[in-house]
N, C-alpha and C positions, 0 to 999 in steps of 0.2 A: 467764287469760282468764275473764271472768265467764260463768256458765252462760247458754246461749242461751235466749231466751224460747220458749215452746211453739210460737208461730207460725212461727218460723224452722225449727224441727225439722219441723213439718208441711209447710212449703213444700219442704224438702229431700226428704222422702219423696214428696211429690207429683211433684217433678221426676224422681225415680228411677222411680216407677210410670209416668209419662208416657213416659219413654225406653223402658221395657220394653214398653209397649203399642205404641209406634211400631215397635219391632223385630218385634213379632208381626204387625202389620198391613202392614208395608212389603213383604215378599216377594210377597203376592198382587197388590199394586198395581203393582209393578215387574216385569212379566212380560216375559221375553225374547221377541224376535220368532221365535226358533227353536223355542220350546216351544208347540205348538198347544194350544188348550183341549180340542178333541176330535180324535180320529183315526179313520179308517175301520178297522174290524176285520172280518175274514172268518173264519168257522169253519163247515165243512161246507156251503159255498155259501150261507151266511146272512151278510148284511152288517149291521154295526152301526156307529153313529157314537157313540163313547164317549170319556170322558177316557182318557188313556194308561194310567193305573194301574187301570182298572176291568176286571177279568177276565171272560172269557166262558167258561162251563163247560157241560158236558152233565150234566144232573141228571134222573133219572127219564125218560130217553129224549128230553128236550127240550134243545135248545141255546139258551142265553140268557145275558145278563149276570147276574152274581150279584145276588141281591136287594139293593135299595137299603139295607135295614137292615144287611146285612153290609158293604156298601161304606162306608157312613157310620161304622160301628163301627171299621173298619180305618183310615179317615181320622182319626177322633177319637183313636184310640190313637197314631197317628203325631204328631198335633198335641200330645197330652198329653206324649209323650216329649220333643218339642222344647221344650215349655213348661217341663218339669222341668229340662232341661239349661240353658235360659236363666235360670231361677230360681237354679240353682246358680251360674251365672256372675255374676249380679247380686250374690249373697251374697258371692262371692269378691271382687268389685270393691268392695263396701261395706266389707269388712274391710281391703282395701288403702287405701281412702280414709281410713278411721278411723286406720290406722297412720300415714299421711302427715299427717293433721291433728295427731296427737300429736307427731310429729317437728317440725312447724312450730311448735307451741306451745312445745316445749322450746327451739327456736332463738330464738323471740321472747323467752323468759325470759332466755336467755343474753345477748341483745343489750341488754335492759333493765337488766341488772345494771350498777351503776356501776363504772367502771374505777378502781382505786386510784391515788391521785395519786402521781406519781413526781417525784423531785427533778430539777430541770432539769440537764441535762448542763453540767458546768463547761467553760469554754473550754480548749482544749489548752494545756498548759504552766502552767496556774494551779494553785497548791497546793490540796490538799484538806484 
């Protein structure tokens, strides 16, 4: 198979990156009805309306949600770990695709090889 032009390779990579971006963006867009965006939280008779994973703590005698910087750092760490896992999965899938492409090329080469001509079978009972 002749080498692919750079444009084809660029398009293949663009499709892979597009799929990865879609996987990253899809979960927030497809939110289940059971998972609320915010939930009421009560601690020491104080009521807060926060995302389910935003903790409320007592610091320096004050009861309050943790600072937004800490909450966002926690969220970004979670997103970073999910992103790293997805990148690893994409690499694994790319390796499998490369292996499959190689197998297809080998099969195509086998199919393209000319079959050696065989002598036609003599009719039954005819001398050889």
